[in-house]
N, C-alpha and C positions, 0 to 999 in steps of 0.2 A: 320350461318358463315360470316365472314367479306369478303369482296373482296379482300383485300392483302392475308387471308388467303387460298382463292380458286388460287391465282396467286402462291403461295409457294407453294402450292399441286401441282398445274399444272407441276411447274419446277420442283420438285422434282421426281414425275412421267416421265417426259419426259426425264429428265437426266438420269434415270434408265432404261431405255427402250434402249437409245443412247448408254449406256455404254455396257448393256448386248449384245446387237447386234452387234455392229460397234466396241466395244473396244473388244469385245471377239475375234472377226474374227482378229482382228491386233494383238492382242497378238499370236494366232495360227499362225499366218503366220510369226512373227518376231521368235518364238521358233522354228520354222521349217527353218529358214534362208534364207526364201523365199522372195527377194528383191524386186520381180517385186508384188508380192501380198502384201507385208509390205507396198510397196509405194501405190497399188491401196487402199488399207484399210484406211490409212492414209487419203487419199484424200474423202473416203467415210465418215469415221468419222469427217471430217471436215465441208464435205458439212451437214452432218445432223445436225451439232451443228449450222450452220448458218442456216437453214431452220426452226431450232426450235426458232432463236432469232428472225426471219422474222415474224413468225408466233405468238410470242409474243408481238413483234410490233403491227402489224395487229389488234389482238385481243384486245389490248389496245384504240387504235384507233378508232375501230368501234364505240365505245359506243357514244364517241366523235363527230364523223361525225353523228351519228343518231341524237342526240341533237342540234346539229349546223342545219341540215337539217327539224326537226320539229319546232324549232325556227325561221328559215324563211319561214316556212309555205310551204316544200316540202316535196315529197314522199321519203322513203328509197329507196335505190335502191335494 
């Protein structure tokens, strides 16, 4: 498997997890016309998406950081 395929697979799995958990909660709250829960679940969905984007960026930066540290003769943290 290539690195690109690994990233795509991770993204699809993570997106499915987010939608299944947070998206389903949002749908249920909206169907019940519960404004407070709909708002709370909207923010929870946004937070989960933002966290996954940050996780993806950090995962891409980690190999580059290790390569830079080893090139400079430093030990990875």
